[in-house]
N, C-alpha and C positions, 0 to 999 in steps of 0.2 A: 624886476618889475613884472607884475602880472598883466596879461592881455586885457583889453576892454571887454566888458560883458557881451557886447554885440558880436565880437569875433569868436567867441567860444562856441564849440559844438555842443548841442544839447546832450545831456547824459541820458542814454536810453534806459527805459524801465522794461523789464520782462514781464509780460502778462501771458495768460493761457495760450499755448501753442499746440502744434501737432504732436502726435504720439512719437516718442523717441527724443523729443526735445528735452532740454534740461528742465528739472522741476521748476515750476514758476512760469514756463511758457516758451514763446518763440517769436511772437509778434512784438516788434519794437515800437515804442512810443517815445517821441521826443519830449523832454521835460517841459519845454516852452509850450508846445501845443497841448500837452496834458494839463498844465496849470491854467492855460487860458480857456480850457473847456472845449477846444477844437481838436480833440485827439483822434487823428486818423492814422491807421497803421502805416508804418514805414519799414521797408526791408533794407538790409545792408546793401551798399552799392553793388556788390558782386552778384546779388540775386536779382537785380532789376532787369527787365526785358529791354528790348531796343527802344520802346516808347517810354521808358523810365516810369512805368506804372507798377505799383506794388501788386503782388498776387494775393488774393484774398485767402483767408484760412478756411479750409473746408471743415464745417462743424462736426462732420462724421469722423474726421481723423483725429479730433481732439480727444485725448484719453484723460479722464480725471483719476488721479491717484487716490484710491480709497480701498479699504478692506471690506469685502462683501462676501460672506460665507453663508449661502443659503442652506437650509436644512437638507441633508442628503435625501431624506424621504421626499421632500418637495421636488428635488431634482429628478429623482427616480419617477415620480408621478408625472413629471413634465417631459420626460424623454420617451422616445419610441424604443421598445426593446429591440436590441440588435443593431441600433443606429447610434450615431454620435450623441453624447450627453448634451442636453439642452444647456446653452450658455446665455444667461440673461444679459451679459455685458455686450454681446455681439449681435444677438438676434433682433431683427427689426420686423415689426408687423406692418403689413400694407394697410392703406386706408380701408380697403374692402374687408380685410380680416377683422378690423376693429369696429365696423359698423354694427349697430344693434340689430339683432335678428327679430323679425316680426313674430309675434306669438300666433301660431296657427291654431285655429279651432279644430279640435279632433272631429273626424268624420264619425257619424253615428254608426255603431257596430250593427252589422246585419247578421243575424243568426242563420247559419247554414244548417238545414235539416240533416240528421244523421245519415239518411239514405244517400245524400249527395256528397258525402265526405269520402271520396275515392282516393286512389294513389296520387292523382294529379293535384287534388286539393291539399293533401298533406305535404307534398313536395313544395308547393307554393308557400304554404304556411312556414315550413322550415327555412326556405330562402328568405322570406320576409322577416322572420325572427332574427336570422343571422345579420341581415342588412340593418335592422333596427339596433342590434347590439353594436355593430361597427360604428354606426352613426353616433350612438350615445358615448362610446369610448372616444371617438374623435373629438366630440364636443367637450368632454371632460378633460382630455389632453390639452386642447386649446385654452380652456379656462384656467387650467393649472399653469400653463406657460405664461399666460397674461398676468396672473397674480404674482408669479415669481419675478417677471420683468417689471411689474409695477412696484414691487418692494425694492428692487434694485434702483429704479428711477427715483423713487422717493428719497432713498438714502443719498443718491448722487445729487439730487436737487437741494437737499438740506446742506450738503457739503459746499455746493456752489454758492448758496445764499450766504454762508459764513465767509466764503472767500470774497464775495462782493462787498460785504460789510467791511472786511479788513482792507480791501483796496480803496473803498470810499474814505475810510479813516486815514489811510496813507495819503490819498489825494488831498484831503482836507489839511493834513499836516503840511504838505508841500506848498499848498496855496498860502497858508499862514506864513511859512518861511519866505516865500516869494514876496508877499505883501510887506513883511518887515524889511526885506532887502530893498524893495522899491521905495519904501518910506525913508530909508537912510540914504540910498544912492541914486534915486530917480528911476524912471521906467526903463525897462529893457529895450 
């Protein structure tokens, strides 16, 4: 004879979890709480702290399994020569780096007479030209890195949206199963 419904342990469903976890996740959700719409993450008893509170999943440790192969030319343009290749999966930009930069109005050029163009003038011009070139190169590198990272995030976002649709369909299915069960056997 089977046990009454109230004595049964809810069957856990695996949803997105930390990197290294089995595909499909690591955070456990009880079927009853999931079907009732009060889905709060539950950890296995061996993982609970002394206060029996579940540990939250760090979003930065969740790795979405997907194939993303950026164009090697884009990666080359996004990497500093002689340094590690830019990895759009791992690189995070700070809030400061992503802030829009104000458009500066160029200062009016002052023509220096030929008789004042001495060695000091040409040395300063050379240094200024080199600094301007480094600044343009750094800006171009940052723009390339942001565009490669944006392409990666767009693909990851599309994949996650598909996963959300699938999980919602599964949830809808289990709610229908539960309502049919409750209609036949009474509330849980």
